[in-house]
C-alpha positions as CSV (number, residue, x, y, z in Angstrom):
1,M,136.3,-60.1,171.3
2,W,137.5,-59.5,167.7
3,H,140.1,-61.6,166.0
4,L,142.5,-59.9,163.2
5,V,142.3,-61.9,159.9
6,F,145.3,-60.2,158.3
7,R,147.5,-57.6,158.5
8,H,150.3,-55.5,156.9
9,M,149.5,-56.4,153.4
10,P,150.9,-54.2,151.1
11,L,148.7,-52.8,148.5
12,A,152.1,-50.8,146.8
13,A,155.5,-50.6,146.5
14,P,157.2,-47.7,148.0
15,P,157.6,-44.9,145.6
16,Q,161.4,-44.4,144.4
17,A,162.6,-40.8,143.6
18,G,161.0,-39.4,140.1
19,G,157.6,-41.5,140.4
20,E,158.6,-44.7,140.1
21,T,157.3,-47.4,142.2
22,G,159.8,-50.0,141.5
23,C,162.2,-51.0,144.1
24,E,165.2,-53.6,143.8
25,A,165.8,-53.8,147.2
26,V,162.8,-53.5,149.8
27,R,162.3,-54.6,153.1
28,P,158.3,-54.6,154.2
29,P,157.4,-52.6,157.4
30,E,157.8,-54.5,160.6
31,P,155.7,-54.2,163.5
32,L,156.7,-53.1,166.8
33,A,153.4,-52.3,168.3
34,T,149.7,-53.2,166.9
35,P,147.4,-53.6,169.8
36,D,143.6,-54.9,168.7
37,P,140.9,-52.3,169.1
38,L,138.2,-52.9,172.1
39,L,135.3,-53.7,170.9
40,P,132.4,-55.3,172.5
41,A,131.3,-58.9,171.3
42,L,127.7,-58.4,170.4
43,G,126.5,-61.6,169.6
44,F,126.9,-60.8,165.1
45,R,129.9,-60.8,162.7
46,V,131.1,-57.9,162.7
47,R,133.9,-56.5,160.0
48,V,135.9,-53.7,160.1
49,K,138.5,-53.0,157.0
50,V,141.0,-50.2,157.1
51,S,143.1,-48.7,154.4
52,F,146.7,-46.4,155.6
53,I,149.8,-45.1,155.1
54,I,153.0,-46.4,157.2
55,G,155.0,-43.0,157.1
56,V,159.1,-43.0,157.0
57,D,158.2,-42.1,160.8
58,G,156.9,-45.7,161.7
59,Q,153.4,-44.2,162.0
60,V,150.2,-44.9,160.8
61,H,148.9,-42.5,158.5
62,S,145.4,-41.5,156.5
63,P,143.5,-44.4,158.1
64,V,140.0,-44.9,155.6
65,V,137.7,-47.3,156.6
66,L,136.6,-49.5,153.8
67,E,134.0,-51.3,155.4
68,S,132.2,-50.0,158.1
69,A,130.7,-51.8,161.0
70,G,129.1,-48.4,162.6
71,L,130.1,-45.4,163.9
72,V,131.1,-46.5,167.3
73,D,132.9,-49.8,166.2
74,D,134.9,-47.6,163.5
75,R,136.2,-45.1,165.7
76,E,137.7,-47.7,168.0
77,V,139.4,-49.3,165.1
78,L,140.6,-45.7,164.0
79,D,141.9,-44.6,167.1
80,T,143.5,-47.9,167.7
81,L,145.5,-47.5,164.7
82,Q,146.7,-44.1,165.8
83,L,148.4,-46.0,168.6
84,W,150.2,-48.7,166.1
85,R,154.0,-47.9,165.4
86,Y,156.1,-49.8,162.9
87,R,160.0,-49.8,161.6
88,P,159.2,-47.9,158.5
89,A,159.7,-49.8,154.8
90,I,163.1,-49.9,153.4
91,C,163.3,-49.2,149.3
92,N,166.9,-49.3,148.1
93,S,168.2,-48.4,151.8
94,V,166.1,-45.7,152.4
95,P,162.8,-45.3,154.8
96,A,159.3,-45.1,152.2
97,E,155.7,-44.7,152.9
98,I,154.3,-48.2,152.0
99,E,149.9,-48.7,151.5
100,A,148.7,-51.2,153.6
101,K,145.1,-52.7,154.8
102,V,144.5,-54.3,157.8
103,E,140.5,-56.0,158.5
104,F,139.5,-56.5,161.6
105,S,136.0,-59.2,162.5
106,S,134.3,-60.3,165.1
107,R,134.3,-63.9,166.3
């Protein structure tokens, strides 16, 4: 069984036109579908940390494993992240990309 330690932790503010990163009015992304990966509990604690971009289309883009649990577990997490969907972040009334990270941890 896997336990989600934290989700949807923004690492950077949504970008504005002109390359600025501040927004006067920000709405964070809202999760619509975020299924947990189906990973076997092997009797020891395993952790997978991943960073990714939530695009203006609400899909996960460019996932990167920050802390690996091994090839098989990492692949399961990355495959599951491709199923996640969000209502995109809003920056000054415009959909914006935002970076997020998530940690999955076995119990």
